[in-house]
C-alpha positions in Angstrom: 307.2 -37.4 -37.1 305.5 -34.6 -38.8 302.1 -32.8 -38.2 300.3 -29.5 -39.3 297.8 -27.5 -36.8 295.9 -24.6 -37.4 295.8 -21.3 -35.1 293.2 -18.8 -36.0 295.5 -15.8 -35.4 297.8 -13.8 -38.1 301.3 -15.0 -38.4 303.1 -12.1 -36.4 300.7 -12.8 -33.3 301.4 -16.5 -33.2 305.1 -15.9 -33.6 305.2 -13.5 -31.0 303.2 -15.9 -28.6 305.5 -19.0 -29.5 308.5 -17.0 -28.4 307.2 -16.6 -24.7 308.3 -19.8 -23.1 305.6 -19.7 -20.1 302.5 -19.1 -22.4 304.0 -22.1 -24.4 304.4 -24.2 -21.5 300.8 -23.5 -20.0 299.4 -24.2 -23.6 300.7 -27.8 -23.7 297.9 -30.2 -22.3 298.7 -32.0 -19.0 301.4 -29.7 -17.6 301.5 -28.4 -14.2 304.2 -25.8 -13.8 306.2 -24.8 -10.9 305.8 -21.4 -9.3 309.3 -20.8 -8.5 311.0 -21.4 -12.0 313.4 -19.1 -13.4 312.4 -16.5 -16.0 312.0 -17.8 -19.4 312.7 -21.3 -18.4 309.5 -23.3 -17.3 309.7 -26.1 -15.1 307.2 -28.5 -13.9 305.4 -31.9 -14.6 304.0 -33.4 -17.6 301.7 -36.1 -17.7 301.7 -38.1 -21.0 299.1 -40.7 -21.9 300.3 -43.3 -24.4 297.7 -46.2 -25.3 296.6 -47.3 -21.8 299.5 -46.2 -19.8 300.1 -42.8 -18.3 303.7 -41.3 -17.6 304.6 -38.5 -15.4 307.6 -36.8 -16.6 309.5 -33.6 -14.8 311.2 -31.4 -16.9 312.1 -27.9 -18.7 311.3 -26.2 -21.8 313.5 -23.8 -23.6 313.2 -22.1 -27.2 316.6 -23.0 -28.9 316.5 -20.5 -31.8 314.9 -18.8 -34.5 313.0 -16.5 -32.0 314.2 -13.3 -33.2 314.0 -13.8 -37.1 311.2 -12.9 -38.9 310.7 -16.1 -41.4 313.1 -18.5 -39.6 311.4 -21.6 -38.0 310.9 -21.9 -34.1 313.0 -24.5 -32.4 311.8 -26.2 -28.9 313.7 -28.2 -26.8 312.0 -30.2 -24.0 314.0 -32.5 -21.6 312.5 -34.6 -18.7 312.7 -37.6 -16.5 310.3 -40.1 -15.1 309.0 -39.2 -11.8 308.6 -42.7 -11.1 311.5 -44.7 -12.9 314.8 -43.9 -14.4 313.5 -43.2 -17.9 314.2 -39.9 -19.4 313.2 -38.1 -22.8 314.5 -35.4 -25.0 312.5 -33.7 -27.6 313.7 -31.4 -30.2 310.4 -29.7 -32.1 311.0 -27.5 -35.4 307.9 -25.5 -35.9 307.4 -23.5 -39.2 304.9 -20.8 -39.6 303.0 -19.8 -42.8 299.8 -17.7 -43.5 296.5 -20.0 -43.9 293.2 -19.4 -45.7 291.6 -22.4 -44.9 289.3 -22.9 -42.6 289.7 -19.2 -42.3 292.4 -16.6 -42.0 295.1 -17.6 -39.9 298.5 -19.4 -39.3 299.6 -23.0 -40.1 302.3 -24.6 -37.9 304.1 -27.0 -39.7 305.6 -29.4 -36.7 308.5 -31.8 -37.5 310.0 -33.7 -34.1 312.8 -35.9 -33.2 312.7 -38.0 -29.9 315.1 -39.4 -28.0 314.0 -41.7 -25.0 314.3 -44.5 -22.7 312.3 -46.1 -20.1 308.8 -46.5 -20.3 308.3 -44.4 -23.4 310.8 -46.5 -25.3 308.7 -49.7 -24.6 305.5 -48.2 -26.3 305.0 -48.9 -30.2 306.1 -46.4 -32.9 302.3 -45.8 -33.7 301.3 -45.3 -30.1 304.0 -42.7 -29.8 303.0 -41.1 -33.0 299.3 -41.2 -32.0 300.2 -39.4 -28.4 302.3 -36.8 -30.1 299.7 -35.6 -32.7 297.0 -35.6 -30.0 299.3 -33.5 -28.2 299.8 -31.1 -30.8 296.2 -30.8 -31.6 295.2 -29.8 -28.1 298.4 -27.4 -27.8 297.0 -25.3 -30.9 293.4 -25.2 -29.3 294.8 -24.0 -25.9 297.1 -21.6 -27.9 294.1 -20.4 -29.5 292.1 -19.8 -26.4 294.9 -18.3 -24.7 295.6 -15.5 -27.2 291.8 -14.8 -26.5 292.2 -14.3 -22.8 295.8 -12.8 -23.0 296.5 -11.0 -26.2 299.9 -10.5 -27.2 301.5 -7.0 -26.5 302.8 -4.9 -29.6 306.6 -4.7 -29.6 308.1 -1.8 -30.9 310.5 -1.7 -33.9 313.8 -0.4 -32.7 316.0 1.5 -35.1 320.0 1.1 -35.3 320.8 4.3 -33.2 320.7 4.1 -29.5 319.1 5.9 -26.8 321.4 8.4 -26.6 321.7 9.2 -30.2 318.1 10.1 -30.6 317.6 13.4 -31.4 315.8 15.6 -28.7 313.2 18.0 -29.9 313.6 21.5 -28.6 310.9 22.7 -26.1 307.7 24.3 -27.9 307.0 27.8 -26.6 303.7 29.3 -26.6 302.9 31.3 -29.8 301.6 34.2 -27.7 304.4 34.6 -25.7 306.4 37.8 -25.7 309.9 36.1 -25.0 310.8 36.8 -28.7 314.3 36.1 -29.7 316.6 35.1 -26.8 319.8 36.0 -28.7 319.5 39.5 -27.4 320.1 38.2 -23.8 323.9 38.6 -24.4 323.5 42.6 -23.7 322.9 41.7 -20.0 326.7 41.7 -19.7 326.6 45.4 -19.9 324.5 45.3 -16.4 327.3 45.8 -13.7 325.2 46.5 -10.7 321.6 45.1 -10.4 320.9 46.9 -7.4 320.6 50.3 -9.5 318.2 48.5 -11.7 316.1 47.6 -8.7 316.4 50.9 -7.2 315.2 52.5 -10.6 312.4 50.2 -10.6 311.2 51.0 -7.0 311.5 54.9 -7.8 309.3 54.2 -10.6 306.8 52.4 -8.5 307.0 55.3 -5.7 306.3 57.8 -8.6 303.4 55.9 -10.0 301.8 55.6 -6.3 302.1 59.4 -5.7 300.1 60.0 -8.8 297.5 57.2 -7.8 297.1 59.1 -4.3 297.0 62.4 -6.2 293.7 64.1 -5.6 294.4 67.5 -7.3 293.0 67.4 -10.9 294.4 70.9 -11.5 298.1 70.5 -10.9 300.7 68.4 -9.5 301.1 68.3 -5.7 304.2 70.3 -4.5 307.2 68.4 -3.5 307.0 69.1 0.2 303.3 67.5 0.4 304.3 64.5 -1.5 307.4 63.9 0.7 305.0 64.3 3.9 302.7 62.0 2.6 305.3 59.2 1.6 306.7 60.0 5.5 303.1 59.6 6.9 302.4 56.5 4.7 305.8 55.0 5.6 305.3 55.7 9.3 301.7 54.2 9.1 303.0 51.2 7.5 305.7 50.6 10.1 303.4 51.3 13.1 301.0 48.7 11.8 303.8 46.3 11.0 305.1 46.8 14.6 301.4 47.0 16.4 300.5 43.9 18.7 297.9 41.9 17.1 294.4 42.2 18.1 291.1 40.4 18.6 291.2 36.7 18.8 295.4 36.4 18.2 295.7 39.3 20.9 298.1 38.3 23.6 296.4 37.6 27.3 298.0 40.0 29.8 299.3 38.4 32.7 297.5 38.7 36.0 298.3 41.5 38.5 300.3 39.7 41.4 299.7 41.7 44.8 302.9 40.7 46.8 304.7 42.6 49.5 307.0 44.3 47.2 304.0 46.3 45.9 303.0 47.4 49.4 306.5 48.3 50.6 306.8 50.4 47.1 304.0 52.8 48.5 305.0 52.5 52.0 308.3 53.7 51.6 307.5 57.5 50.2 304.7 57.7 53.1 307.0 56.8 55.7 309.6 59.4 54.4 307.2 62.1 54.1 305.8 61.5 57.9 309.3 61.4 59.1 310.4 64.6 57.3 306.9 66.3 58.8 307.9 65.3 62.4 311.4 66.8 62.2 309.7 70.1 60.8 307.3 70.3 63.7 310.0 69.6 66.2 311.9 72.2 65.3 309.2 74.8 65.4 308.2 73.9 68.6 311.9 74.1 70.0 311.9 77.8 68.8 308.9 78.9 70.4 310.4 77.6 73.8 
């Protein structure tokens, strides 16, 4: 059997759609797909009407070849068995895609199929089987056009011969206003043996800048003794501030004073000692007078 159908989409779009087995399967009229089918191998049921009879098949659909080649025909293979009976069917369909201008710009699918069957389908006349096949392809083309409108194909990127690890990585871009300059001079850093000396020099430079910032004498520089005293006071003030207890809402709450017997004895013991010493002195004085 040979038959041509029209799809109002470019050849590249239609070819890519026909390489998607799930899309092709759901566009076949009378198909009910299984939800747990393996990827790229649709499975399900097909209700096929031939003459006044309806036959239900359960089977699979695969793309046999030509999917990855630009101008090669697409080859589909469908196999199924009767749900109620012992009959089986096998279909090999070859589809060639060509650009079309009538009735509008689109794609013509030239289909030629080879059918092998037994059971109820084999009992049907050749004319009934051919009519059923043509009707199936016409409705498939209509469903494919509607499916492409609702679910457009995604553009596939053309891959070059080089692998992903062979692709050249562009260098990172730097800000044109950056002052980094040429990084080749970084080799001079090998001459710096002690980074602590560099830090100390920078700290001394910042300290001298701070002295000039606090300098209020416009006529001359502050004497070295005054600068040293100012730095000492500033350092002590900073240290006292660092170690000062927090104030305000974050100040610690002093523990309540506890009046215990130990606090009472702390004051009673010295008083008793004074009284005892006074009694001894008075006794000695009285004995001398007698």
